[in-house]
All heavy atoms as TSV, in Angstrom:
chain	resi	resn	atom	element	x	y	z
A	1	MET	N	N	42.044	15.006	-3.123
A	1	MET	CA	C	41.563	13.770	-2.579
A	1	MET	C	C	41.776	12.677	-3.639
A	1	MET	O	O	41.467	12.825	-4.812
A	1	MET	CB	C	40.083	13.891	-2.235
A	1	MET	CG	C	39.691	13.028	-1.052
A	1	MET	SD	S	37.943	13.243	-0.720
A	1	MET	CE	C	38.078	13.353	1.062
A	2	SER	N	N	42.248	11.571	-3.220
A	2	SER	CA	C	42.526	10.472	-4.165
A	2	SER	C	C	41.244	9.729	-4.470
A	2	SER	O	O	40.203	9.872	-3.785
A	2	SER	CB	C	43.583	9.525	-3.587
A	2	SER	OG	O	42.974	8.779	-2.528
A	3	PHE	N	N	41.326	8.962	-5.518
A	3	PHE	CA	C	40.136	8.158	-5.934
A	3	PHE	C	C	39.688	7.198	-4.834
A	3	PHE	O	O	38.489	7.072	-4.578
A	3	PHE	CB	C	40.503	7.347	-7.207
A	3	PHE	CG	C	39.423	6.408	-7.660
A	3	PHE	CD1	C	38.290	6.920	-8.259
A	3	PHE	CD2	C	39.548	5.073	-7.423
A	3	PHE	CE1	C	37.279	6.077	-8.661
A	3	PHE	CE2	C	38.521	4.215	-7.809
A	3	PHE	CZ	C	37.371	4.710	-8.442
A	4	ASN	N	N	40.629	6.574	-4.174
A	4	ASN	CA	C	40.333	5.654	-3.082
A	4	ASN	C	C	39.589	6.349	-1.945
A	4	ASN	O	O	38.632	5.788	-1.389
A	4	ASN	CB	C	41.551	4.931	-2.590
A	4	ASN	CG	C	42.073	3.871	-3.520
A	4	ASN	OD1	O	41.351	3.421	-4.382
A	4	ASN	ND2	N	43.343	3.570	-3.408
A	5	ASN	N	N	40.038	7.524	-1.593
A	5	ASN	CA	C	39.391	8.256	-0.509
A	5	ASN	C	C	37.964	8.666	-0.913
A	5	ASN	O	O	36.994	8.582	-0.118
A	5	ASN	CB	C	40.184	9.524	-0.160
A	5	ASN	CG	C	41.470	9.227	0.565
A	5	ASN	OD1	O	41.643	8.100	1.102
A	5	ASN	ND2	N	42.373	10.159	0.587
A	6	LYS	N	N	37.810	9.104	-2.179
A	6	LYS	CA	C	36.472	9.449	-2.658
A	6	LYS	C	C	35.528	8.250	-2.623
A	6	LYS	O	O	34.372	8.362	-2.220
A	6	LYS	CB	C	36.518	10.041	-4.061
A	6	LYS	CG	C	37.087	11.436	-4.121
A	6	LYS	CD	C	37.105	11.905	-5.555
A	6	LYS	CE	C	37.746	13.302	-5.624
A	6	LYS	NZ	N	37.790	13.774	-7.047
A	7	LEU	N	N	36.056	7.149	-3.080
A	7	LEU	CA	C	35.278	5.935	-3.137
A	7	LEU	C	C	34.906	5.508	-1.693
A	7	LEU	O	O	33.745	5.103	-1.429
A	7	LEU	CB	C	36.044	4.805	-3.824
A	7	LEU	CG	C	35.319	3.467	-3.964
A	7	LEU	CD1	C	34.029	3.646	-4.781
A	7	LEU	CD2	C	36.229	2.449	-4.618
A	8	SER	N	N	35.821	5.595	-0.801
A	8	SER	CA	C	35.591	5.231	0.588
A	8	SER	C	C	34.505	6.115	1.189
A	8	SER	O	O	33.607	5.651	1.939
A	8	SER	CB	C	36.877	5.330	1.397
A	8	SER	OG	O	36.649	5.067	2.732
A	9	GLU	N	N	34.540	7.390	0.906
A	9	GLU	CA	C	33.529	8.330	1.418
A	9	GLU	C	C	32.152	8.015	0.837
A	9	GLU	O	O	31.115	8.044	1.542
A	9	GLU	CB	C	33.888	9.775	1.107
A	9	GLU	CG	C	35.059	10.296	1.927
A	9	GLU	CD	C	34.750	10.331	3.410
A	9	GLU	OE1	O	33.637	10.698	3.782
A	9	GLU	OE2	O	35.601	9.933	4.186
A	10	LYS	N	N	32.099	7.687	-0.469
A	10	LYS	CA	C	30.840	7.305	-1.095
A	10	LYS	C	C	30.242	6.065	-0.458
A	10	LYS	O	O	29.054	5.966	-0.221
A	10	LYS	CB	C	31.029	7.080	-2.597
A	10	LYS	CG	C	31.253	8.339	-3.386
A	10	LYS	CD	C	29.932	9.003	-3.568
A	10	LYS	CE	C	30.119	10.137	-4.591
A	10	LYS	NZ	N	28.876	10.893	-4.792
A	11	ILE	N	N	31.053	5.088	-0.206
A	11	ILE	CA	C	30.621	3.850	0.417
A	11	ILE	C	C	30.106	4.111	1.828
A	11	ILE	O	O	29.045	3.626	2.189
A	11	ILE	CB	C	31.782	2.783	0.430
A	11	ILE	CG1	C	32.045	2.349	-1.023
A	11	ILE	CG2	C	31.390	1.611	1.332
A	11	ILE	CD1	C	33.271	1.433	-1.139
A	12	LYS	N	N	30.814	4.893	2.581
A	12	LYS	CA	C	30.344	5.227	3.942
A	12	LYS	C	C	29.007	5.969	3.889
A	12	LYS	O	O	28.119	5.687	4.674
A	12	LYS	CB	C	31.394	6.117	4.642
A	12	LYS	CG	C	32.601	5.366	5.138
A	12	LYS	CD	C	33.591	6.302	5.818
A	12	LYS	CE	C	34.871	5.598	6.136
A	12	LYS	NZ	N	35.871	6.509	6.733
A	13	SER	N	N	28.915	6.924	2.987
A	13	SER	CA	C	27.684	7.645	2.825
A	13	SER	C	C	26.529	6.758	2.413
A	13	SER	O	O	25.415	6.832	3.001
A	13	SER	CB	C	27.857	8.760	1.778
A	13	SER	OG	O	26.645	9.409	1.546
A	14	SER	N	N	26.748	5.896	1.487
A	14	SER	CA	C	25.720	4.984	1.001
A	14	SER	C	C	25.296	3.991	2.115
A	14	SER	O	O	24.158	3.733	2.302
A	14	SER	CB	C	26.200	4.154	-0.169
A	14	SER	OG	O	26.438	5.014	-1.254
A	15	ARG	N	N	26.295	3.535	2.908
A	15	ARG	CA	C	26.005	2.602	3.999
A	15	ARG	C	C	25.151	3.333	5.064
A	15	ARG	O	O	24.177	2.768	5.552
A	15	ARG	CB	C	27.333	2.143	4.598
A	15	ARG	CG	C	27.113	1.137	5.709
A	15	ARG	CD	C	28.514	0.532	6.113
A	15	ARG	NE	N	28.288	-0.468	7.135
A	15	ARG	CZ	C	28.505	-0.235	8.469
A	15	ARG	NH1	N	28.932	0.922	8.853
A	15	ARG	NH2	N	28.280	-1.201	9.322
A	16	LYS	N	N	25.463	4.583	5.377
A	16	LYS	CA	C	24.723	5.316	6.372
A	16	LYS	C	C	23.276	5.559	5.897
A	16	LYS	O	O	22.340	5.381	6.658
A	16	LYS	CB	C	25.378	6.653	6.663
A	16	LYS	CG	C	24.680	7.431	7.727
A	16	LYS	CD	C	25.407	8.717	8.070
A	16	LYS	CE	C	24.601	9.421	9.151
A	16	LYS	NZ	N	25.141	10.663	9.562
A	17	LYS	N	N	23.105	5.879	4.613
A	17	LYS	CA	C	21.749	6.072	4.052
A	17	LYS	C	C	20.973	4.740	4.094
A	17	LYS	O	O	19.796	4.764	4.417
A	17	LYS	CB	C	21.829	6.577	2.621
A	17	LYS	CG	C	22.273	8.042	2.481
A	17	LYS	CD	C	22.321	8.435	1.044
A	17	LYS	CE	C	22.842	9.872	0.915
A	17	LYS	NZ	N	22.963	10.284	-0.501
A	18	LEU	N	N	21.597	3.695	3.793
A	18	LEU	CA	C	20.954	2.388	3.815
A	18	LEU	C	C	20.463	2.033	5.248
A	18	LEU	O	O	19.359	1.590	5.439
A	18	LEU	CB	C	21.874	1.282	3.289
A	18	LEU	CG	C	21.313	-0.153	3.280
A	18	LEU	CD1	C	20.108	-0.216	2.322
A	18	LEU	CD2	C	22.351	-1.120	2.860
A	19	ILE	N	N	21.325	2.277	6.224
A	19	ILE	CA	C	20.949	2.053	7.597
A	19	ILE	C	C	19.775	2.952	7.998
A	19	ILE	O	O	18.838	2.503	8.628
A	19	ILE	CB	C	22.175	2.247	8.523
A	19	ILE	CG1	C	23.173	1.105	8.264
A	19	ILE	CG2	C	21.734	2.271	9.996
A	19	ILE	CD1	C	24.524	1.317	8.970
A	20	ASP	N	N	19.878	4.233	7.620
A	20	ASP	CA	C	18.759	5.169	7.960
A	20	ASP	C	C	17.457	4.701	7.322
A	20	ASP	O	O	16.418	4.736	7.977
A	20	ASP	CB	C	19.110	6.575	7.473
A	20	ASP	CG	C	20.191	7.241	8.306
A	20	ASP	OD1	O	20.494	6.762	9.410
A	20	ASP	OD2	O	20.763	8.254	7.826
A	21	TYR	N	N	17.482	4.343	6.072
A	21	TYR	CA	C	16.256	3.874	5.385
A	21	TYR	C	C	15.699	2.589	6.033
A	21	TYR	O	O	14.517	2.401	6.121
A	21	TYR	CB	C	16.473	3.658	3.879
A	21	TYR	CG	C	16.673	4.938	3.122
A	21	TYR	CD1	C	17.688	5.078	2.169
A	21	TYR	CD2	C	15.820	6.035	3.324
A	21	TYR	CE1	C	17.829	6.287	1.496
A	21	TYR	CE2	C	15.954	7.191	2.623
A	21	TYR	CZ	C	16.949	7.332	1.694
A	21	TYR	OH	O	17.118	8.517	0.996
A	22	THR	N	N	16.621	1.711	6.413
A	22	THR	CA	C	16.223	0.465	7.066
A	22	THR	C	C	15.518	0.755	8.395
A	22	THR	O	O	14.461	0.136	8.674
A	22	THR	CB	C	17.437	-0.449	7.287
A	22	THR	OG1	O	18.062	-0.716	6.056
A	22	THR	CG2	C	17.024	-1.798	7.945
A	23	VAL	N	N	16.077	1.635	9.158
A	23	VAL	CA	C	15.455	2.039	10.470
A	23	VAL	C	C	14.058	2.654	10.179
A	23	VAL	O	O	13.095	2.334	10.860
A	23	VAL	CB	C	16.363	2.980	11.266
A	23	VAL	CG1	C	15.631	3.586	12.410
A	23	VAL	CG2	C	17.572	2.250	11.722
A	24	LYS	N	N	13.971	3.567	9.235
A	24	LYS	CA	C	12.687	4.224	8.926
A	24	LYS	C	C	11.684	3.173	8.428
A	24	LYS	O	O	10.523	3.227	8.844
A	24	LYS	CB	C	12.908	5.296	7.836
A	24	LYS	CG	C	13.596	6.483	8.338
A	24	LYS	CD	C	13.839	7.533	7.266
A	24	LYS	CE	C	14.655	8.703	7.809
A	24	LYS	NZ	N	14.946	9.640	6.771
A	25	PHE	N	N	12.072	2.274	7.580
A	25	PHE	CA	C	11.176	1.239	7.071
A	25	PHE	C	C	10.711	0.333	8.205
A	25	PHE	O	O	9.551	-0.002	8.283
A	25	PHE	CB	C	11.867	0.402	5.999
A	25	PHE	CG	C	11.015	-0.653	5.418
A	25	PHE	CD1	C	9.964	-0.362	4.544
A	25	PHE	CD2	C	11.218	-2.018	5.711
A	25	PHE	CE1	C	9.156	-1.299	4.010
A	25	PHE	CE2	C	10.411	-2.999	5.187
A	25	PHE	CZ	C	9.372	-2.635	4.334
A	26	SER	N	N	11.603	-0.015	9.084
A	26	SER	CA	C	11.252	-0.847	10.254
A	26	SER	C	C	10.235	-0.165	11.133
A	26	SER	O	O	9.285	-0.777	11.605
A	26	SER	CB	C	12.498	-1.170	11.033
A	26	SER	OG	O	12.213	-1.907	12.176
A	27	THR	N	N	10.409	1.133	11.323
A	27	THR	CA	C	9.489	1.961	12.109
A	27	THR	C	C	8.084	1.970	11.483
A	27	THR	O	O	7.080	1.771	12.180
A	27	THR	CB	C	10.015	3.375	12.317
A	27	THR	OG1	O	11.292	3.319	12.933
A	27	THR	CG2	C	9.080	4.201	13.204
A	28	VAL	N	N	8.027	2.223	10.235
A	28	VAL	CA	C	6.758	2.238	9.496
A	28	VAL	C	C	6.120	0.892	9.503
A	28	VAL	O	O	4.924	0.740	9.793
A	28	VAL	CB	C	6.992	2.705	8.037
A	28	VAL	CG1	C	5.730	2.478	7.170
A	28	VAL	CG2	C	7.371	4.168	7.977
A	29	LEU	N	N	6.901	-0.153	9.270
A	29	LEU	CA	C	6.364	-1.492	9.269
A	29	LEU	C	C	5.805	-1.915	10.668
A	29	LEU	O	O	4.756	-2.506	10.734
A	29	LEU	CB	C	7.445	-2.513	8.866
A	29	LEU	CG	C	7.005	-3.935	8.542
A	29	LEU	CD1	C	6.004	-3.931	7.439
A	29	LEU	CD2	C	8.182	-4.770	8.206
A	30	SER	N	N	6.488	-1.498	11.694
A	30	SER	CA	C	5.993	-1.884	13.063
A	30	SER	C	C	4.699	-1.138	13.362
A	30	SER	O	O	3.889	-1.612	14.142
A	30	SER	CB	C	7.054	-1.530	14.125
A	30	SER	OG	O	7.249	-0.126	14.221
A	31	GLY	N	N	4.468	0.017	12.724
A	31	GLY	CA	C	3.229	0.729	12.899
A	31	GLY	C	C	2.062	0.154	12.075
A	31	GLY	O	O	0.905	0.219	12.442
A	32	VAL	N	N	2.390	-0.426	10.964
A	32	VAL	CA	C	1.391	-0.938	10.039
A	32	VAL	C	C	1.003	-2.389	10.387
A	32	VAL	O	O	-0.135	-2.788	10.171
A	32	VAL	CB	C	1.955	-0.938	8.596
A	32	VAL	CG1	C	1.037	-1.604	7.610
A	32	VAL	CG2	C	2.135	0.542	8.145
A	33	MET	N	N	1.857	-3.147	11.020
A	33	MET	CA	C	1.581	-4.562	11.299
A	33	MET	C	C	0.314	-4.747	12.163
A	33	MET	O	O	-0.478	-5.641	11.861
A	33	MET	CB	C	2.789	-5.227	11.971
A	33	MET	CG	C	3.891	-5.551	10.985
A	33	MET	SD	S	3.383	-6.516	9.596
A	33	MET	CE	C	2.999	-8.056	10.356
A	34	PRO	N	N	0.107	-3.969	13.220
A	34	PRO	CA	C	-1.167	-4.177	14.008
A	34	PRO	C	C	-2.402	-3.942	13.145
A	34	PRO	O	O	-3.389	-4.620	13.336
A	34	PRO	CB	C	-1.030	-3.150	15.131
A	34	PRO	CG	C	0.415	-2.857	15.256
A	34	PRO	CD	C	0.987	-3.007	13.879
A	35	ILE	N	N	-2.326	-3.013	12.238
A	35	ILE	CA	C	-3.478	-2.749	11.350
A	35	ILE	C	C	-3.733	-3.912	10.476
A	35	ILE	O	O	-4.885	-4.380	10.314
A	35	ILE	CB	C	-3.229	-1.458	10.505
A	35	ILE	CG1	C	-3.137	-0.298	11.446
A	35	ILE	CG2	C	-4.306	-1.281	9.444
A	35	ILE	CD1	C	-2.632	1.047	10.771
A	36	ILE	N	N	-2.680	-4.482	9.895
A	36	ILE	CA	C	-2.838	-5.659	9.012
A	36	ILE	C	C	-3.376	-6.835	9.823
A	36	ILE	O	O	-4.268	-7.602	9.348
A	36	ILE	CB	C	-1.508	-5.996	8.325
A	36	ILE	CG1	C	-1.119	-4.885	7.363
A	36	ILE	CG2	C	-1.529	-7.364	7.637
A	36	ILE	CD1	C	0.290	-5.030	6.791
A	37	LYS	N	N	-2.876	-7.042	11.047
A	37	LYS	CA	C	-3.340	-8.121	11.857
A	37	LYS	C	C	-4.800	-7.946	12.211
A	37	LYS	O	O	-5.581	-8.883	12.227
A	37	LYS	CB	C	-2.520	-8.231	13.156
A	37	LYS	CG	C	-1.116	-8.808	12.917
A	37	LYS	CD	C	-0.358	-8.930	14.203
A	37	LYS	CE	C	1.033	-9.431	13.971
A	37	LYS	NZ	N	1.840	-9.502	15.221
A	38	GLY	N	N	-5.223	-6.697	12.481
A	38	GLY	CA	C	-6.634	-6.416	12.805
A	38	GLY	C	C	-7.542	-6.679	11.602
A	38	GLY	O	O	-8.607	-7.282	11.797
A	39	ILE	N	N	-7.124	-6.305	10.447
A	39	ILE	CA	C	-7.922	-6.609	9.229
A	39	ILE	C	C	-8.020	-8.110	9.008
A	39	ILE	O	O	-9.083	-8.636	8.695
A	39	ILE	CB	C	-7.275	-5.887	8.009
A	39	ILE	CG1	C	-7.413	-4.392	8.136
A	39	ILE	CG2	C	-7.921	-6.395	6.720
A	39	ILE	CD1	C	-6.637	-3.607	7.112
A	40	GLY	N	N	-6.930	-8.845	9.222
A	40	GLY	CA	C	-6.956	-10.309	9.046
A	40	GLY	C	C	-7.914	-10.919	10.077
A	40	GLY	O	O	-8.687	-11.850	9.738
A	41	ALA	N	N	-7.855	-10.436	11.314
A	41	ALA	CA	C	-8.716	-11.022	12.362
A	41	ALA	C	C	-10.198	-10.730	12.037
A	41	ALA	O	O	-11.041	-11.604	12.211
A	41	ALA	CB	C	-8.354	-10.441	13.719
A	42	ALA	N	N	-10.455	-9.551	11.546
A	42	ALA	CA	C	-11.853	-9.169	11.177
A	42	ALA	C	C	-12.328	-10.066	10.013
A	42	ALA	O	O	-13.513	-10.502	9.978
A	42	ALA	CB	C	-11.950	-7.706	10.783
A	43	ALA	N	N	-11.447	-10.334	9.049
A	43	ALA	CA	C	-11.804	-11.202	7.910
A	43	ALA	C	C	-12.146	-12.595	8.391
A	43	ALA	O	O	-13.119	-13.219	7.932
A	43	ALA	CB	C	-10.717	-11.184	6.881
A	44	VAL	N	N	-11.311	-13.129	9.289
A	44	VAL	CA	C	-11.525	-14.515	9.763
A	44	VAL	C	C	-12.853	-14.531	10.560
A	44	VAL	O	O	-13.634	-15.476	10.416
A	44	VAL	CB	C	-10.349	-14.948	10.672
A	44	VAL	CG1	C	-10.688	-16.218	11.417
A	44	VAL	CG2	C	-9.113	-15.129	9.814
A	45	ASP	N	N	-13.067	-13.505	11.405
A	45	ASP	CA	C	-14.322	-13.497	12.164
A	45	ASP	C	C	-15.521	-13.372	11.257
A	45	ASP	O	O	-16.521	-14.077	11.446
A	45	ASP	CB	C	-14.281	-12.264	13.124
A	45	ASP	CG	C	-15.504	-12.205	14.072
A	45	ASP	OD1	O	-15.775	-13.279	14.685
A	45	ASP	OD2	O	-16.141	-11.145	14.111
A	46	GLY	N	N	-15.441	-12.555	10.220
A	46	GLY	CA	C	-16.538	-12.460	9.244
A	46	GLY	C	C	-16.805	-13.737	8.525
A	46	GLY	O	O	-17.957	-14.122	8.310
A	47	ALA	N	N	-15.758	-14.437	8.158
A	47	ALA	CA	C	-15.917	-15.713	7.457
A	47	ALA	C	C	-16.592	-16.765	8.374
A	47	ALA	O	O	-17.438	-17.499	7.947
A	47	ALA	CB	C	-14.577	-16.268	6.975
A	48	GLN	N	N	-16.199	-16.732	9.662
A	48	GLN	CA	C	-16.801	-17.675	10.625
A	48	GLN	C	C	-18.283	-17.344	10.793
A	48	GLN	O	O	-19.114	-18.277	10.827
A	48	GLN	CB	C	-16.080	-17.590	11.988
A	48	GLN	CG	C	-16.664	-18.551	12.994
A	48	GLN	CD	C	-16.528	-20.000	12.621
A	48	GLN	OE1	O	-15.488	-20.437	12.129
A	48	GLN	NE2	N	-17.557	-20.756	12.767
A	49	LYS	N	N	-18.624	-16.076	10.911
A	49	LYS	CA	C	-20.040	-15.702	11.066
A	49	LYS	C	C	-20.850	-16.045	9.808
A	49	LYS	O	O	-22.001	-16.509	9.942
A	49	LYS	CB	C	-20.158	-14.185	11.347
A	49	LYS	CG	C	-19.717	-13.868	12.772
A	49	LYS	CD	C	-19.815	-12.358	13.048
A	49	LYS	CE	C	-19.362	-12.074	14.480
A	49	LYS	NZ	N	-19.350	-10.635	14.777
A	50	ALA	N	N	-20.302	-15.877	8.684
A	50	ALA	CA	C	-20.982	-16.207	7.410
A	50	ALA	C	C	-21.204	-17.734	7.348
A	50	ALA	O	O	-22.313	-18.199	6.953
A	50	ALA	CB	C	-20.154	-15.785	6.209
A	51	SER	N	N	-20.243	-18.532	7.796
A	51	SER	CA	C	-20.383	-19.972	7.805
A	51	SER	C	C	-21.473	-20.393	8.812
A	51	SER	O	O	-22.275	-21.249	8.507
A	51	SER	CB	C	-19.025	-20.619	8.177
A	51	SER	OG	O	-19.190	-22.003	8.319
A	52	ASP	N	N	-21.500	-19.736	9.965
A	52	ASP	CA	C	-22.518	-20.067	10.980
A	52	ASP	C	C	-23.920	-19.707	10.452
A	52	ASP	O	O	-24.891	-20.499	10.645
A	52	ASP	CB	C	-22.251	-19.290	12.259
A	52	ASP	CG	C	-21.021	-19.756	12.996
A	52	ASP	OD1	O	-20.510	-20.838	12.663
A	52	ASP	OD2	O	-20.545	-19.010	13.870
A	53	LEU	N	N	-24.037	-18.581	9.746
A	53	LEU	CA	C	-25.314	-18.181	9.199
A	53	LEU	C	C	-25.782	-19.173	8.114
A	53	LEU	O	O	-26.957	-19.540	8.053
A	53	LEU	CB	C	-25.220	-16.767	8.626
A	53	LEU	CG	C	-26.490	-16.159	8.010
A	53	LEU	CD1	C	-27.570	-16.068	9.095
A	53	LEU	CD2	C	-26.226	-14.789	7.447
A	54	GLN	N	N	-24.860	-19.585	7.254
A	54	GLN	CA	C	-25.218	-20.527	6.215
A	54	GLN	C	C	-25.662	-21.866	6.829
A	54	GLN	O	O	-26.632	-22.457	6.402
A	54	GLN	CB	C	-24.032	-20.803	5.336
A	54	GLN	CG	C	-24.323	-21.754	4.177
A	54	GLN	CD	C	-23.147	-21.996	3.257
A	54	GLN	OE1	O	-22.053	-21.567	3.521
A	54	GLN	NE2	N	-23.390	-22.676	2.129
A	55	ASN	N	N	-24.998	-22.324	7.903
A	55	ASN	CA	C	-25.423	-23.531	8.596
A	55	ASN	C	C	-26.796	-23.381	9.171
A	55	ASN	O	O	-27.622	-24.319	9.106
A	55	ASN	CB	C	-24.401	-23.902	9.648
A	55	ASN	CG	C	-23.104	-24.427	9.103
A	55	ASN	OD1	O	-23.040	-24.880	7.947
A	55	ASN	ND2	N	-22.053	-24.371	9.913
A	56	ALA	N	N	-27.110	-22.223	9.753
A	56	ALA	CA	C	-28.426	-21.991	10.272
A	56	ALA	C	C	-29.474	-22.035	9.178
A	56	ALA	O	O	-30.562	-22.572	9.389
A	56	ALA	CB	C	-28.452	-20.637	11.026
A	57	TYR	N	N	-29.213	-21.432	8.041
A	57	TYR	CA	C	-30.117	-21.485	6.918
A	57	TYR	C	C	-30.404	-22.932	6.455
A	57	TYR	O	O	-31.533	-23.311	6.193
A	57	TYR	CB	C	-29.615	-20.670	5.740
A	57	TYR	CG	C	-29.807	-19.172	5.894
A	57	TYR	CD1	C	-28.837	-18.323	5.360
A	57	TYR	CD2	C	-30.886	-18.612	6.515
A	57	TYR	CE1	C	-28.965	-16.926	5.449
A	57	TYR	CE2	C	-31.011	-17.247	6.622
A	57	TYR	CZ	C	-30.058	-16.423	6.082
A	57	TYR	OH	O	-30.224	-15.063	6.211
A	58	VAL	N	N	-29.322	-23.696	6.352
A	58	VAL	CA	C	-29.486	-25.137	5.931
A	58	VAL	C	C	-30.326	-25.885	6.928
A	58	VAL	O	O	-31.235	-26.653	6.528
A	58	VAL	CB	C	-28.075	-25.742	5.746
A	58	VAL	CG1	C	-28.159	-27.270	5.592
A	58	VAL	CG2	C	-27.344	-25.153	4.543
A	59	LYS	N	N	-30.071	-25.687	8.210
A	59	LYS	CA	C	-30.867	-26.409	9.221
A	59	LYS	C	C	-32.326	-25.981	9.162
A	59	LYS	O	O	-33.198	-26.834	9.206
A	59	LYS	CB	C	-30.316	-26.104	10.633
A	59	LYS	CG	C	-28.989	-26.807	10.919
A	59	LYS	CD	C	-28.476	-26.459	12.299
A	59	LYS	CE	C	-27.078	-27.069	12.546
A	59	LYS	NZ	N	-26.559	-26.651	13.865
A	60	THR	N	N	-32.569	-24.704	9.029
A	60	THR	CA	C	-33.953	-24.203	8.954
A	60	THR	C	C	-34.627	-24.769	7.720
A	60	THR	O	O	-35.776	-25.206	7.759
A	60	THR	CB	C	-33.942	-22.644	8.941
A	60	THR	OG1	O	-33.299	-22.189	10.105
A	60	THR	CG2	C	-35.380	-22.130	8.890
A	61	PHE	N	N	-33.950	-24.737	6.596
A	61	PHE	CA	C	-34.521	-25.254	5.357
A	61	PHE	C	C	-34.878	-26.741	5.477
A	61	PHE	O	O	-35.940	-27.209	5.093
A	61	PHE	CB	C	-33.564	-25.008	4.202
A	61	PHE	CG	C	-34.092	-25.531	2.875
A	61	PHE	CD1	C	-35.072	-24.838	2.179
A	61	PHE	CD2	C	-33.642	-26.728	2.347
A	61	PHE	CE1	C	-35.534	-25.348	0.959
A	61	PHE	CE2	C	-34.091	-27.239	1.132
A	61	PHE	CZ	C	-35.049	-26.514	0.466
A	62	ASN	N	N	-33.937	-27.484	6.079
A	62	ASN	CA	C	-34.160	-28.911	6.281
A	62	ASN	C	C	-35.339	-29.148	7.207
A	62	ASN	O	O	-36.183	-30.073	6.960
A	62	ASN	CB	C	-32.882	-29.619	6.832
A	62	ASN	CG	C	-31.831	-29.696	5.776
A	62	ASN	OD1	O	-32.081	-29.629	4.583
A	62	ASN	ND2	N	-30.612	-29.910	6.236
A	63	LEU	N	N	-35.417	-28.379	8.252
A	63	LEU	CA	C	-36.600	-28.545	9.164
A	63	LEU	C	C	-37.896	-28.227	8.485
A	63	LEU	O	O	-38.909	-28.931	8.648
A	63	LEU	CB	C	-36.426	-27.676	10.406
A	63	LEU	CG	C	-35.341	-28.103	11.410
A	63	LEU	CD1	C	-35.149	-27.063	12.500
A	63	LEU	CD2	C	-35.745	-29.441	12.014
A	64	LEU	N	N	-37.890	-27.129	7.691
A	64	LEU	CA	C	-39.105	-26.762	6.982
A	64	LEU	C	C	-39.534	-27.791	5.954
A	64	LEU	O	O	-40.679	-28.167	5.793
A	64	LEU	CB	C	-38.967	-25.395	6.313
A	64	LEU	CG	C	-38.881	-24.206	7.246
A	64	LEU	CD1	C	-38.512	-22.937	6.486
A	64	LEU	CD2	C	-40.215	-23.997	7.972
A	65	THR	N	N	-38.525	-28.315	5.245
A	65	THR	CA	C	-38.804	-29.333	4.229
A	65	THR	C	C	-39.302	-30.603	4.889
A	65	THR	O	O	-40.333	-31.183	4.462
A	65	THR	CB	C	-37.502	-29.640	3.413
A	65	THR	OG1	O	-37.044	-28.461	2.835
A	65	THR	CG2	C	-37.749	-30.680	2.361
A	66	THR	N	N	-38.616	-31.048	5.927
A	66	THR	CA	C	-39.060	-32.288	6.607
A	66	THR	C	C	-40.417	-32.094	7.273
A	66	THR	O	O	-41.294	-32.939	7.179
A	66	THR	CB	C	-38.044	-32.630	7.699
A	66	THR	OG1	O	-36.747	-32.808	7.068
A	66	THR	CG2	C	-38.378	-33.947	8.338
A	67	GLY	N	N	-40.606	-30.936	7.880
A	67	GLY	CA	C	-41.894	-30.613	8.533
A	67	GLY	C	C	-43.022	-30.559	7.484
A	67	GLY	O	O	-44.103	-31.025	7.721
A	68	GLY	N	N	-42.704	-30.029	6.376
A	68	GLY	CA	C	-43.711	-29.909	5.314
A	68	GLY	C	C	-44.055	-31.292	4.740
A	68	GLY	O	O	-45.231	-31.563	4.449
A	69	GLU	N	N	-43.086	-32.181	4.605
A	69	GLU	CA	C	-43.376	-33.541	4.138
A	69	GLU	C	C	-44.207	-34.266	5.138
A	69	GLU	O	O	-45.182	-34.973	4.760
A	69	GLU	CB	C	-42.096	-34.288	3.895
A	69	GLU	CG	C	-41.307	-33.782	2.658
A	69	GLU	CD	C	-39.933	-34.412	2.574
A	69	GLU	OE1	O	-39.517	-35.200	3.455
A	69	GLU	OE2	O	-39.223	-34.115	1.587
A	70	LYS	N	N	-43.927	-34.126	6.423
A	70	LYS	CA	C	-44.738	-34.806	7.465
A	70	LYS	C	C	-46.132	-34.281	7.466
A	70	LYS	O	O	-47.061	-35.036	7.618
A	70	LYS	CB	C	-44.064	-34.632	8.810
A	70	LYS	CG	C	-42.686	-35.197	8.959
A	70	LYS	CD	C	-42.690	-36.681	9.000
A	70	LYS	CE	C	-41.290	-37.185	9.286
A	70	LYS	NZ	N	-41.145	-38.592	9.214
A	71	ALA	N	N	-46.265	-32.961	7.319
A	71	ALA	CA	C	-47.645	-32.362	7.341
A	71	ALA	C	C	-48.447	-32.868	6.123
A	71	ALA	O	O	-49.606	-33.197	6.227
A	71	ALA	CB	C	-47.540	-30.848	7.368
A	72	ALA	N	N	-47.778	-32.925	4.965
A	72	ALA	CA	C	-48.469	-33.375	3.756
A	72	ALA	C	C	-48.867	-34.833	3.914
A	72	ALA	O	O	-49.991	-35.258	3.513
A	72	ALA	CB	C	-47.589	-33.191	2.557
A	73	GLU	N	N	-47.992	-35.596	4.495
A	73	GLU	CA	C	-48.277	-37.040	4.703
A	73	GLU	C	C	-49.442	-37.204	5.689
A	73	GLU	O	O	-50.318	-38.031	5.464
A	73	GLU	CB	C	-47.052	-37.729	5.212
A	73	GLU	CG	C	-47.160	-39.251	5.376
A	73	GLU	CD	C	-45.852	-39.884	5.871
A	73	GLU	OE1	O	-44.792	-39.443	5.461
A	73	GLU	OE2	O	-45.965	-40.797	6.756
A	74	ALA	N	N	-49.443	-36.451	6.783
A	74	ALA	CA	C	-50.504	-36.534	7.752
A	74	ALA	C	C	-51.817	-36.074	7.187
A	74	ALA	O	O	-52.874	-36.675	7.449
A	74	ALA	CB	C	-50.160	-35.670	9.010
A	75	THR	N	N	-51.777	-35.034	6.336
A	75	THR	CA	C	-53.000	-34.534	5.724
A	75	THR	C	C	-53.574	-35.574	4.771
A	75	THR	O	O	-54.797	-35.786	4.643
A	75	THR	CB	C	-52.732	-33.227	4.972
A	75	THR	OG1	O	-52.168	-32.296	5.885
A	75	THR	CG2	C	-54.006	-32.655	4.389
A	76	LYS	N	N	-52.672	-36.265	4.058
A	76	LYS	CA	C	-53.112	-37.251	3.090
A	76	LYS	C	C	-53.801	-38.431	3.765
A	76	LYS	O	O	-54.792	-38.946	3.282
A	76	LYS	CB	C	-51.834	-37.783	2.349
A	76	LYS	CG	C	-52.175	-38.598	1.115
A	76	LYS	CD	C	-50.902	-39.236	0.570
A	76	LYS	CE	C	-50.419	-38.453	-0.624
A	76	LYS	NZ	N	-49.261	-39.093	-1.259
A	77	MET	N	N	-53.305	-38.778	4.915
A	77	MET	CA	C	-53.895	-39.925	5.635
A	77	MET	C	C	-55.160	-39.491	6.315
A	77	MET	O	O	-56.096	-40.130	6.513
A	77	MET	CB	C	-52.909	-40.473	6.666
A	77	MET	CG	C	-51.757	-41.129	5.993
A	77	MET	SD	S	-50.821	-42.033	7.254
A	77	MET	CE	C	-49.709	-42.907	6.230
């Protein structure tokens, strides 16, 4: 076999392996993407719930503070 034939066979073999690995990687990636999207959605949902909870705490604190000031003022008078 000549050098050119050997080189040609190596290139064909390498190309076939590259295509096979690309197909396998694509298959694995398509299986992993829904998991990644689910984790991202859960993180966004958790962040939104944490923000809502913090807002509720701030409102409650403000109401207690304001209510306490009014009660102290009423008691003083």
